Residue, then its C-alpha position, 0 to 999 in steps of 0.5 A: m368344138k361341140n359348142l361350135f357344132c351346136a351353134a352352126l347346126m342351130a343357125g342353119t336349122s333356124v334359118l330354114a325353119f323360118a324361111p317362107i316358101a315362095e308360092a310361085e318360085d320360077n327358078p328354085w333349083m341351082v346347080r354349081v360346078r367348081a374347081v376347089g382347093v382343099l387346104p387342111d389346117e391339120g394337127a394331131s395328138l399321138s399316143v401309144a397305150g395311152a401315153g403321149l407320143p411327140g409328133s403330129v401329122d402333115i396332110s397334103d393340099q388337094y385340088i378337085p372338081e366339086l358339085d353342089i345343088s341348091y334349093f331356094f325357098n325364096e330369093n333370100i333363103a337357100a339350102e346347099l348340098v355339096l358333093g365331092v371326094t378328095p384324096h390326101d397323102v398323110d405323113a406322121i411328122n416329128v415323131t420320136v420313139p425312144g430307141a427307134l426314132t427321133d424327130a422322124t417323118v413317117p409316111i403313112g400312105d393316103v386316104w380318100l375323103l367323102p365329105p358331104t356338107l349341108t348348109a343353110q344360106y342367106h343371099f343378099t339381093q340388093f346389089g343387082q347382079f352381084k349376090p353375096y351370101i353367108g351360110a352355116g351348117i353341118n359336115a359328115t366326113f367318111f374315109f375310104n380306100e385307106d392305104e397304110g403305105s410302106v411302113a405301117d401294117g394297117i390304118d383305120y380312120d373313124p367318121s367325122f361329124g362337125p360344123a361348117l361355115q361359108i361365105g361367097f357370091d354369085y354374079d348373074i352373067d346374063g342379068e336374069a333371075g335364072g340362067w348362068a352365074f359366076n361363083v366364088d365360094v369359101k368354106k371352113v369345115w371342122i373335121n376330127t377323126d380318131v386314127t389307129v395306125d398299126f406299126t407292129s412290124a416297124l416299131g412294135a406298137t400301135v399308135d393312136a392319133d386324135v387328128d384335126i383336119d379342119p380344111v379351108l375350101f376355096g372354090v371358083g366355078l359356074g352355076y345355072k339356076f333353072 
């Protein structure tokens, strides 16, 4: 995880550091609005007082609107900031507590994620109106509006910082350097958080979870370069 984070960060900063800024870039800014499917590839390690506990987590898929803002240093190199929030339902699954639960599913409420992601991109321009790109960068995820649900007494999520990879394309609808574009974008984002769940009333214990969310984000939308 740490090696992947460092590799993505170095790739992104290296691209930006060596990007020659165009002296007369007519259209350096691009704004896109996408419909995005957020599909977690989740997993977790559970423990009580340091002892391992059988079980994992299930985090719901979500479909949201998303906004991103890009700045083009030249026709090939750009930086993109992605903004959006996602609500997710969370269940602890296959949980076994001796004398209390066996392979149980325990609803632990829902939580909102604010995951701003900054990537450095390389755009290929030799295909006319079709302009594919690749990107790498960093993600910071903050959790808010935590709802512990009807079983737990409380729940807390730590912020997450990790790498992000990206591939996509813009298709210039009007065939000009500026104006409207159709966009398809796919990202893989690595999100890891330490979660503390207070089950004192139900189980007489507090459960600690090392949770990987690691979603794939599929986006389709429109962009405008101006």
